[in-house]
Structure formats: C-alpha cells, structure tokens
FIKE-578505 format. One line per 5 residues: number of its first residue (from 1); their letters; for each residue x, y, z of N, C-alpha, C. Coordinates in steps of 0.1 Angstrom, whole numbers. Each point is the difference from the previous one (the first is absolute). Example, Ala and Ser with C-alpha at 12.3 -4.5 7.8 and 13.67 -1.06 7.14 Angstrom:
REM residues 2
1> as> 132,-57,78,-9,12,0,9,12,0; -4,11,-7,9,11,0,-8,11,8
REM end
This chain:
REM residues 394
1> xxxxx> -1097,-7,-237,15,-9,2,3,-7,-13; 13,-1,-4,2,-9,-10,8,-9,4; -3,-13,-7,6,-12,5,11,-5,-10; 9,0,1,14,-6,-7,5,-13,-1; -2,-9,-7,1,-15,3,11,-3,-10
6> xxxxx> 7,-13,6,7,-7,-12,0,-14,1; -4,-6,-4,-5,-16,2,14,-7,-6; 5,-12,8,11,-6,-6,-6,-17,6; 6,-9,-9,2,-10,4,14,-9,4; 3,-8,8,11,-7,1,6,-8,-11
11> xxxxx> -7,-6,-9,4,-8,-7,-4,4,-17; 7,-3,-11,-3,6,-10,5,-12,-11; -7,-7,-10,5,-9,-7,7,5,-14; -2,11,-2,7,6,-11,14,4,5; 3,7,11,10,6,6,0,-5,15
16> xxxxx> 6,-9,6,2,-5,14,1,10,7; -6,6,11,1,8,11,6,17,-8; -10,-1,-9,-1,12,-9,3,15,9; -11,0,7,0,15,9,11,1,9; 8,-7,5,10,2,7,12,-5,-7
21> xxxxx> 3,-3,-13,9,-1,-7,9,14,-5; 13,1,2,7,11,0,-3,6,-14; -4,11,-1,-2,9,-15,11,10,1; 10,1,-6,10,11,1,5,0,11; 0,-12,10,7,5,14,-11,1,11
26> xxxxx> -13,-3,-5,-9,4,12,-13,-8,-3; -6,-7,11,-9,-8,-4,-12,8,-9; -6,-7,-9,-8,6,-8,-10,9,3; -8,-7,13,-10,9,7,5,13,5; 13,3,3,4,9,5,-2,13,-10
31> xxxxx> -4,-1,-9,3,10,-10,-15,6,0; -7,-6,1,-19,3,0,-2,5,16; 7,-6,8,0,3,17,6,17,1; 14,-1,-8,6,12,4,-8,11,-8; -10,-2,-12,-6,11,-5,-12,5,9
36> xxxxx> -6,-11,7,-11,6,8,7,7,12; 12,-5,9,4,7,9,6,10,-4; 2,7,-10,5,12,-5,-8,10,-5; -15,-5,-4,-11,8,-4,-5,9,10; -1,13,-1,-6,8,7,-14,-1,3
41> xxxxx> -9,-11,-10,-14,-1,2,-1,-11,8; 9,-8,4,-1,-11,8,2,3,18; -6,-4,6,-2,0,13,6,-11,5; -5,-14,-7,0,-16,7,-1,-6,-13; 8,-13,1,-6,-9,-9,1,-10,5
46> xxxxx> -4,-13,-8,-2,-13,2,5,-10,-9; 10,-11,5,5,-9,-9,-9,-12,6; -5,-7,-8,-8,-15,2,9,-10,-2; 3,-7,11,9,-10,-3,-5,-14,7; 8,-12,-3,-3,-12,4,10,-7,5
51> xxxxx> 13,7,6,13,-8,4,7,4,8; 2,-6,9,13,10,13,11,4,-6; 3,-6,-9,15,2,-6,1,13,-10; -15,1,-9,-3,11,-6,-2,15,10; -2,-2,10,-3,9,11,12,4,7
56> xxxxx> 7,-7,4,14,4,2,6,8,-7; 2,-6,-15,6,12,-10,-7,11,-1; -13,1,0,-9,15,-3,4,9,12; -2,-9,11,2,12,13,15,4,0; 10,-7,-4,15,4,-2,1,13,-6
61> xxxxx> -13,4,-9,2,13,-8,-1,12,10; -7,0,13,1,6,8,-9,12,-7; -9,-4,-5,-8,14,-3,-12,1,11; 0,13,3,-12,4,10,-12,-1,-5; -3,1,-9,-11,-1,-8,-8,-14,-1
66> xxxxx> 7,-7,0,-2,-14,-3,-7,-7,9; -11,-10,-3,-5,-8,8,-4,-10,-4; 1,-13,6,-3,-15,-6,-14,-4,1; -4,-8,-9,-12,-5,2,0,-14,-4; -3,-10,5,3,-15,-1,-14,-4,-7
71> xxxxx> 2,-4,-12,-10,-6,-9,-3,-14,5; -12,-1,-3,-4,-15,3,5,-8,-9; 6,-11,5,5,-10,-9,-9,-5,-12; -11,2,0,-9,-7,-10,0,10,-11; 6,14,2,-1,10,-12,13,3,-2
76> xxxxx> 8,-11,2,16,2,-3,4,-15,-10; -7,-6,-3,2,-11,-9,2,2,-16; 3,-7,-6,-1,3,-16,-10,8,-7; -12,-6,3,-13,2,-2,-9,14,4; 10,4,11,-8,14,7,5,13,-9
81> xxxxx> -10,6,-4,1,14,-5,1,12,8; 4,8,-6,4,15,5,-11,4,7; -11,0,-7,-13,6,5,-3,-8,12; 3,-12,-1,-7,-10,15,7,6,12; 15,5,0,5,4,11,-1,12,5
86> xxxxx> -5,9,-11,-3,10,1,-16,6,10; -9,-12,-7,-14,-3,6,4,-4,15; 8,-9,1,-1,-6,15,6,12,10; 12,7,-4,5,10,7,-12,12,2; -8,3,-11,-11,11,1,-9,-7,13
91> xxxxx> -3,-11,1,-13,-7,6,7,2,15; 13,-4,3,5,3,12,4,12,8; -3,12,-8,2,10,5,-13,9,-4; -2,14,6,-10,6,1,4,14,-7; -4,3,-12,3,8,-10,-13,6,-2
96> xxxxx> 1,18,-4,-10,7,-7,1,-8,-13; -12,1,-6,-3,-6,-14,8,11,-11; 1,11,5,5,11,-9,15,0,3; 6,-8,6,12,1,4,9,-5,-16; 11,4,-1,8,-6,-12,8,-11,2
101> xxxxx> 0,-9,-7,7,-14,1,9,3,-9; 15,0,4,10,-1,-11,9,-12,1; -6,-7,-14,8,-14,2,13,1,-10; 13,-1,8,13,1,-4,5,-15,-2; 8,-4,-10,5,-12,-3,17,-1,0
106> xxxxx> 4,-10,2,13,-2,5,7,-4,-15; -4,-3,-11,2,-5,-12,5,13,-7; -1,12,4,7,10,-9,8,8,6; 13,0,0,8,5,6,4,16,-1; -8,4,-13,4,13,-4,-10,11,8
111> xxxxx> -7,-4,8,-11,9,6,9,8,12; -3,15,-2,5,10,7,-12,7,7; 6,6,13,-9,7,6,-6,11,-5; 2,6,-10,-4,14,-7,-11,-4,-9; -2,-13,-5,-7,-8,-7,-17,-4,8
116> xxxxx> 7,-2,12,-13,-1,9,-6,13,5; 8,9,1,-5,11,3,-10,8,-8; 5,2,-10,-4,4,-15,-13,-7,-2; -2,-13,0,-11,-7,-6,-12,2,11; 6,3,12,-11,2,10,-7,13,1
121> xxxxx> 11,10,-3,-6,15,-1,-10,-2,-13; 3,-4,-12,-8,-2,-14,-11,-4,7; -2,-13,3,-14,-4,4,-5,6,10; 4,6,8,-8,11,11,-6,12,-8; 5,3,-12,-4,13,-6,-8,-2,-13
126> xxxxx> 1,-15,-5,-10,-5,-12,-11,-8,7; -13,1,-8,-11,-9,3,2,-12,-6; 11,-7,8,1,-18,-6,-2,-7,12; -3,-13,-4,-6,-9,7,15,-7,7; 8,-2,-9,13,-8,5,11,4,-9
131> xxxxx> 14,-7,2,11,4,-9,9,-9,1; 8,0,-12,9,-13,-7,12,4,-1; 11,-3,3,16,2,-7,1,-4,-14; 4,9,-8,5,-7,-13,14,6,-4; 7,-6,-11,10,6,-7,-3,-3,-16
136> xxxxx> 7,9,-7,-5,3,-15,11,-15,-7; -4,-5,-9,9,-6,-7,-2,3,-14; 9,-2,-7,2,8,-15,4,-14,-7; -12,-8,-2,2,-12,-11,-13,-3,-8; 4,-4,-8,-16,-1,-12,-5,-12,3
141> xxxxx> -12,2,7,-8,-18,2,-9,1,-10; 3,-17,-3,-9,-7,-9,-10,-10,7; -12,-1,-7,-7,-12,6,5,-15,-6; -6,-9,3,5,-12,-5,-8,-4,-13; -6,7,-4,-5,-1,-13,6,9,-11
146> xxxxx> 11,10,3,11,5,-9,-6,15,-1; -8,5,10,-6,13,-5,6,8,13; 9,13,-5,5,8,10,-9,6,11; 2,3,11,-10,3,8,4,17,4; 11,5,1,3,15,0,6,9,-10
151> xxxxx> 0,-8,-10,8,9,-13,-4,-2,-9; 1,8,-13,-3,-5,-11,12,-4,-10; -1,-9,-5,12,-6,-7,3,7,-14; -9,10,-2,5,7,-13,7,17,3; -1,2,15,5,11,4,6,-2,13
156> xxxxx> 12,-8,0,5,-4,12,8,11,3; -2,3,17,6,14,5,14,-4,4; 7,10,0,12,-5,10,0,0,16; 8,-7,6,0,-3,13,-2,16,7; 7,8,-3,-2,17,10,-8,2,-4
161> xxxxx> -12,-4,-12,-12,9,-4,-12,-10,5; 3,-10,7,-11,-11,1,-4,-1,14; -11,3,2,-6,2,16,1,-16,7; -2,-10,-7,2,-9,7,-13,-6,6; 1,-10,11,-12,-5,8,4,4,15
166> xxxxx> -9,1,6,0,-1,17,-4,-14,6; 13,-7,6,-1,-14,2,-3,1,16; -8,-9,9,2,0,12,8,-7,2; 10,6,15,16,-4,4,-4,-9,9; -8,2,8,-3,-5,12,5,4,14
171> xxxxx> 4,11,-3,6,8,14,-9,6,11; -12,2,-5,-11,6,10,-12,0,-8; -11,0,13,-13,0,-9,-4,7,15; -13,9,-3,-6,9,11,-18,-3,-2; -4,-1,11,-14,-2,-3,-7,2,15
176> xxxxx> -13,3,-1,-6,2,15,-2,-11,6; -1,-2,14,-5,-11,10,-14,-4,-6; -11,9,-3,-12,-4,-7,-1,-7,-11; 9,6,-9,0,-7,-14,7,-17,0; 10,-2,6,7,-10,-1,-7,-10,9
181> xxxxx> -10,4,13,-8,-11,6,-14,-3,-9; -7,8,-7,-10,0,-10,7,-6,-16; 10,3,-5,2,-7,-11,13,-12,1; 4,1,14,9,-12,1,13,0,-9; 4,10,-4,12,7,-12,6,9,6
186> xxxxx> 13,1,-2,7,10,1,-1,13,-8; -7,1,-12,-4,8,-7,-17,5,-1; -3,11,-2,-14,2,-1,0,11,-10; -10,-1,-9,-2,11,-9,-4,15,6; 3,9,-5,3,9,-12,18,1,7
191> xxxxx> 11,-6,-8,14,1,5,8,8,-6; 8,5,13,12,7,-4,12,-6,-5; 8,5,-9,13,-6,-7,12,7,9; 6,-6,7,15,7,6,9,-4,-9; 8,10,-11,11,-5,-8,13,2,8
196> xxxxx> 7,-14,3,13,3,1,9,-3,-11; 14,1,6,9,2,-9,0,-14,-12; 8,3,-11,0,-9,-9,6,-16,5; 8,1,3,9,-11,6,-6,-6,11; -11,4,9,-8,-7,8,-10,-9,-4
201> xxxxx> 0,-3,-14,-9,-5,-7,6,-18,4; 12,-2,6,3,-16,4,-3,-2,14; -8,-10,-2,-6,-7,16,5,-13,2; 4,-6,10,9,-9,-1,-12,-11,4; -1,-10,-9,-8,-11,3,9,-15,-3
206> xxxxx> 9,1,-10,10,-10,-5,16,2,3; 6,-8,-1,16,1,2,4,9,-12; -6,3,-10,6,8,-11,-3,13,3; -14,2,5,-3,15,6,9,2,11; 8,-5,6,11,0,13,8,8,-8
211> xxxxx> 7,-7,-8,11,3,-8,1,14,-8; -12,2,-5,-3,11,-10,-2,13,14; -6,-1,10,-1,9,8,10,5,9; 8,-10,2,15,3,8,5,10,-8; 2,-3,-16,9,6,-8,-5,15,-2
216> xxxxx> -14,2,0,-7,13,0,4,8,10; -1,-6,9,2,7,15,9,5,3; 13,-9,-5,15,6,-1,3,9,-12; -5,-1,-10,0,8,-11,-4,13,4; -9,3,5,-6,13,3,4,2,13
221> xxxxx> 9,-3,7,10,4,12,-13,1,11; -12,-6,1,-8,1,10,7,-5,12; 9,-8,3,9,0,13,2,12,6; 1,11,-7,8,11,5,-11,7,3; -12,-3,2,-14,9,5,4,-6,16
226> xxxxx> 4,-13,3,-1,-1,14,7,7,8; -5,3,11,8,8,10,12,-13,10; 9,10,-1,11,-9,8,2,5,13; 3,-9,8,4,10,14,10,9,0; 0,9,12,10,11,-3,12,1,7
231> xxxxx> -5,-11,11,15,-4,8,3,-12,3; -7,-12,2,2,-10,5,-8,-11,-9; 3,-16,-2,-8,-6,-5,5,-16,8; -9,-5,-1,2,-15,5,7,-11,-8; 12,6,-2,12,-12,-10,-5,-14,7
236> xxxxx> -3,-9,-8,-2,-18,3,10,-8,-2; 2,5,-13,13,-9,-7,12,7,-6; 9,-3,1,13,5,-10,6,-10,-9; -1,7,-12,6,-10,-11,12,6,-5; 10,-7,-8,10,4,-5,8,-11,-9
241> xxxxx> 4,7,-10,11,-10,-9,10,-3,5; 8,-6,-7,16,-7,4,9,10,-5; 4,-2,-12,7,5,-10,-2,13,0; 9,13,3,1,10,-2,-9,9,13; -1,-9,10,-6,5,13,4,-8,10
246> xxxxx> 1,-13,1,8,-5,12,14,-4,-4; 3,2,-13,13,-4,-5,5,17,-8; 14,2,-1,3,8,-11,-3,-1,-16; -7,-9,-1,-6,-5,-14,12,-10,-11; 12,1,9,13,-9,-10,-3,-14,4
251> xxxxx> 6,-6,-11,4,-13,2,10,-5,0; 6,-9,11,13,-4,0,1,-14,1; 10,-4,-4,1,-15,-5,13,-3,5; 0,-16,6,15,-3,5,6,-5,-10; 14,-7,2,3,-4,-11,-3,-17,-3
256> xxxxx> -9,-4,9,-2,-12,-5,-20,4,-4; 1,11,-3,-13,5,-7,-12,1,9; 1,-3,13,-10,5,7,-5,12,1; -12,5,1,-5,14,3,-2,3,11; 2,14,0,2,4,14,-7,15,2
261> xxxxx> -7,2,10,-4,14,4,5,7,9; -1,15,2,4,6,12,-12,6,7; -4,-3,11,-10,7,8,10,9,12; -14,6,5,6,9,13,-5,-6,14; 7,1,7,-7,-5,15,-10,10,7
266> xxxxx> 2,11,-5,-9,12,6,-15,-3,-6; 2,-5,-13,-16,-3,-5,-4,-10,8; 7,-9,6,-7,-15,8,-7,8,14; 6,9,5,-3,6,12,-15,7,-3; -3,7,-13,-10,6,-3,-11,-10,-2
271> xxxxx> 1,-12,-4,-11,-10,-2,0,-4,16; 10,-1,7,-3,-4,15,-11,9,6; 5,17,-2,-11,4,6,-13,2,-8; -2,-3,-14,-13,-4,-4,-9,-13,7; 9,-8,1,-7,-12,5,-3,0,16
276> xxxxx> 7,10,8,-4,-3,10,-12,12,7; -2,5,-10,-11,9,-1,-13,-4,-10; -1,-14,-2,-10,-7,-1,-3,4,-18; 9,6,-10,1,0,-12,5,-10,-8; -9,-5,-9,4,-14,-10,10,8,-10
281> xxxxx> 11,-9,-2,7,6,-8,3,-10,-14; 0,4,-10,-1,-5,-13,10,2,-9; 10,-11,-8,7,3,-8,-7,-7,-14; -1,9,-11,-2,-5,-12,13,4,-12; 3,-8,-10,14,2,-5,-4,-10,-13
286> xxxxx> 6,6,-9,-2,-9,-14,9,-13,1; 11,3,7,9,-11,-1,-2,-8,7; 5,-14,0,-4,-11,8,14,-8,5; 4,2,13,15,-3,1,-1,-5,17; 8,-10,0,6,-5,15,0,12,11
291> xxxxx> 9,9,-8,7,10,9,-12,8,5; -7,5,-3,-15,7,2,-6,-8,9; -4,-15,0,-6,-5,7,6,-2,13; 12,-2,1,9,1,13,-1,10,5; 0,14,-6,2,12,7,-15,2,7
296> xxxxx> -10,-5,-8,-13,2,4,-5,-7,15; 6,-11,-1,-1,-10,11,6,7,12; 15,6,-2,6,4,11,-10,15,5; -2,7,-11,-10,13,9,-14,-2,3; -4,-13,0,-13,-5,0,-10,7,-4
301> xxxxx> 0,0,-15,-7,8,-8,-14,-8,-1; -12,7,2,-13,-7,1,-2,-8,-11; 1,6,-14,-2,-4,-12,9,2,-10; 6,-10,-6,10,4,-10,-7,-8,-15; 1,9,-10,-8,-5,-13,14,3,-10
306> xxxxx> 4,-10,-4,13,1,-13,-5,-6,-12; 7,7,-11,-2,-6,-14,-15,9,-7; -1,11,9,-14,7,-1,3,10,-14; -10,1,-11,0,7,-11,-11,10,1; -14,-2,9,-10,10,-3,-1,1,14
311> xxxxx> 6,11,6,0,3,13,-7,9,5; -12,7,-6,-13,3,4,-10,-8,3; 1,-16,-9,-9,-8,5,5,-5,13; 12,-2,2,6,-5,15,-8,13,9; 2,10,-1,-5,10,11,-12,-2,0
316> xxxxx> -10,0,-8,-15,-3,-2,-4,-11,9; 9,-11,-3,0,-12,10,3,0,14; 9,8,4,5,4,13,-11,6,6; -6,10,-9,-10,9,6,-13,-8,7; -6,-9,-11,-10,-9,5,6,-8,8
321> xxxxx> 9,-6,2,5,-10,9,0,5,17; 5,14,-2,-2,8,12,-13,7,5; -7,0,-9,-12,11,0,2,12,4; 10,8,-8,4,10,-1,-1,6,-14; 2,17,1,3,5,-12,12,10,-4
326> xxxxx> 2,3,-13,13,5,-1,5,12,11; -8,7,5,-1,10,7,6,-4,16; 3,-15,-2,9,-5,14,13,-6,-4; 2,5,-9,14,-10,-7,10,11,1; 11,-5,2,15,8,-2,7,-9,-12
331> xxxxx> 3,10,-8,5,-7,-10,17,3,-4; 11,-6,-2,12,6,-2,4,-6,-14; 6,5,-9,2,-5,-16,8,9,-5; 8,-2,-11,10,8,-9,-2,0,-12; -10,-8,-11,3,-2,-13,-14,3,-4
336> xxxxx> 0,3,-14,-13,3,-6,-10,-12,1; 4,-12,-1,-10,-10,2,-9,-1,12; 0,10,11,-7,4,8,-4,10,3; 1,10,-10,-7,10,0,-14,0,3; -8,-9,-9,-14,-2,3,-5,1,15
341> xxxxx> 7,-8,6,-2,-5,15,3,15,8; 11,5,-2,5,10,9,-10,15,-3; -6,-2,-9,-11,11,-3,-14,-2,8; 0,-15,6,-13,1,5,2,-4,14; 7,-5,8,5,-1,12,-1,14,10
346> xxxxx> -3,-3,12,0,13,8,11,7,2; 13,-10,4,13,4,2,9,-7,-10; 5,7,-14,10,-5,-6,16,8,2; 10,-7,3,12,3,0,9,-4,-10; 13,8,-4,8,-6,-9,14,3,4
351> xxxxx> 12,-6,-5,10,6,6,6,12,-9; 10,4,6,4,17,-9,2,-6,-13; 7,-12,-3,5,0,-13,-7,-10,-5; -16,-1,-1,-9,-3,-8,-3,6,-15; -2,-9,-7,-4,8,-14,-11,14,-1
356> xxxxx> 3,6,-8,-7,16,-1,-17,-6,1; -3,-8,-6,-12,-2,-2,-9,-2,12; 7,-7,10,-5,-5,15,3,12,9; 9,8,-1,0,13,6,-7,9,-2; -5,2,-13,-12,12,-7,-14,-8,6
361> xxxxx> 0,-12,7,-16,-2,5,-3,10,10; -12,7,1,-5,10,9,-1,-6,11; 7,10,9,-3,-6,15,10,-8,5; 10,-11,-8,7,-9,3,11,4,11; 6,-4,8,9,1,11,14,-2,-8
366> xxxxx> 9,7,-1,9,-2,-8,14,1,14; 5,-13,2,12,-3,11,11,7,-4; 6,8,11,14,3,1,8,-12,-4; -3,-11,2,10,-12,1,-1,-6,-16; 11,-6,-3,2,-7,-13,-6,-13,5
371> xxxxx> 0,-8,-11,-4,-14,0,12,-6,7; -7,-12,7,9,-10,7,6,5,15; -2,16,2,9,6,9,-10,5,14; -7,-12,3,-9,0,12,-11,12,-4; -6,-1,-11,-10,5,-5,-14,1,9
376> xxxxx> -3,-15,1,-14,-3,7,4,5,15; 10,2,6,1,6,15,-1,14,-1; 3,5,-10,-2,15,-3,-14,4,-3; -6,-10,-8,-18,5,-1,-5,-6,10; 1,-6,9,-6,-2,12,3,9,12
381> xxxxx> 10,4,-1,4,13,9,-8,14,-5; -2,2,-12,-8,8,-8,-15,1,7; -4,-14,-3,-15,-3,3,-1,5,18; 11,-5,9,-4,0,13,-1,13,1; 11,11,-5,1,15,5,-12,5,-5
386> xxxxx> -8,-2,-10,-13,8,-5,-12,-6,3; 0,-8,14,-11,-5,6,-10,-8,-7; 3,-10,-9,-4,-12,-8,-2,-8,15; -11,-7,-3,-3,-8,11,7,-13,0; 12,4,2,13,-13,6,6,6,10
391> xxxx> 4,-9,9,6,7,13,9,-12,1; 11,4,5,13,-9,4,-6,-4,16; 0,-13,1,-1,-5,16,10,2,8; -1,3,13,12,2,8,9,-12,2
REM end
C-alpha cells in the first residue's frame, strides 16, 4: 500500500491563509491535490488540516480520491515540523513497514501527475531508500569567503553548456514507513533524485515567490492543462463593464454640459434574471460617475467598483471574497485593457464590434449584438440555451 499525504496548516506568518489563497484562479493547494487526483499511481490521498473552513474549501474540489485527516492542534502551530505531523499520522494508522509514504507539499504549484507516476516507477525499479524532487538552476554559486562553488572562473561556461545544480524544490518526497519511523525524517539514504522542469524550482514561501510563480505559471500556459467542463459549469458571479457593454460607448452632453449615457432596458431584465437565480452581479469600470452609480442602484447590482485601473487585482479580490475560482466567473468586456482577465475566466464574452485583439481570444463568445443593444440579455439567453447552470425561475 502507498500512502499519499499533503499536510497544511490554517495559518502562515509569511503569507496569511496561504494554502487556500487563489493562485492563478484556484486555491494554492488545489494544484497539488489535482496532481494526486489525476495520477494513475494514486488510489487515495490524505490532506492533513486543522480548520473547518479549510476543509469546506478542499472538499469543494470534489476529488473522489481525497480523504481528510484532522491533525492534532499541537502539531499545527508555528513550531510544528512537517515530520511531526507525518509521525502523528503514522502512529494513528496501521501500515506495513515496507509501504511507501509520499509527502506532497502544497507550496509548489508546478507538480503534475506524471511527476508522481514517473518518480514512483523509478523508485520501484532502483535499489534506493527514498526520493526527493529537484529542479535544475543554472546559476553560478559562491561561498561567503569568495570562492566559486560550481564553476571555474578561468573557464566560465556558456549557460547553454552549463549543467547547473539540482536544487530541492519542495514538491514531494518519498520514503518507506520503516525509515520514517526509525529516522524521524522524510528522507533516508540512499536517495534517488527525480528531476522536474527547470521552472518548477520556485517554491512559494514569501510574497515575492507568489508573484514570480504566478508569472511563470501563466507564461508557460499551465492553466491550459486544466480540463474544463464539456457541457456546463456553476457560474456564480457575473461581471461586466459599463461603456462599450451596457452603453454604446458614446459620450453625450447636454447644452448645460451634463454628461449622459444611453442604456438598454433589456439589459436591465438580464440583471433581474441573474439576481432571481442567486447569481451575484458586479460592475467594474474605470470611470467614476453618478450616472453609473444611479444605474447600478436601479438594477440592484450587488457590487459596484468605479475608478478601477487594475481590474485583474479586483477580480482576484472578488474571488477571494466569494471563495470561488475563475472557473465560476462569467465576464463581459470589449477592450484591450481586459484581455488578461478574459483569457482566464471560464466564460468570456464580448460584443460583435469589440476590438480584434479581444475577438481573437481563444474560446471567447462573440455576441451577434453590438454594444449597448441589449448585449447582456443576448449573452444570458446563450448561456441558458447551452445548459449552463443558470435557470430562469417561473
């Protein structure tokens, strides 16, 4: 029997609520749990946690291989080591000494199921005691007393000809139950190294690591590996802009200099349908006017953000506030400033006369309607017709 184990705590001094904070639209622990769920080598895996809220979020992944283990509070404070909760778990269960124990950490979001499968097969085929995941870094290392550690200063290699160094990346460790109980350590000699891709070097321990890791994740299009539902999804919030979506994008002025905007009453009905089906509605706009505030009030919009320049940051704030992921967001926009968001959410839509860069986004729904001409009502009708989990109440 193999034991697959992810230990997490509900508090982190360096990054509060780190394990459930959204990383590229999903809670951080989702990435490691997903790798275990999709691994052919895994029959079941445990997440060791200490908090009810964490448990609710993790159970919402609906992974059928997942089991929850409630770790002792004494092994969940700032002074508890990972080894301490591993030993606690092993002492409370009956396993064979020869069983393999896979420690998987939530702090490396680059772990994939094939990493686990290939490391497992390698360890089975080689006479090694344990295994550690590493990534190569091609950096020149120096000691504090001014001595190069991994190259000759008189024969400096080119990066493409440089082997670099293997560095522990914290993704996973494998050892036998017997070795862990004896050595009280996640690793025992003789150790096999499983090499992951170079970008998997980044483990998240500090805020700066988070920023770097998200950029790497997006740059390598790792979000495209994620399997999207083929027919329906639970859309929970509906976001839209104002100008170019709810209006025709024109600016109208009266003789007295008052600014006017043209809205369509059918879009008002769309918001009513969404509200009646318990979907929260949000308007995010770069402008800041009383006209939009009054319109949002009449439409009974749940949340209005005006004067916003960094809309992606607001979307992340919304997802954290509502405890949802990008996969539960419908987003309607029309201009280039919103391209980054439209590429991430589950359902993205734009008007027929949106700019080309927006209409070229893969899988975006391009409405037959132009901006300001009951665009939202048309998009909502499309969602209902294609069996999204939004239903009109009688």
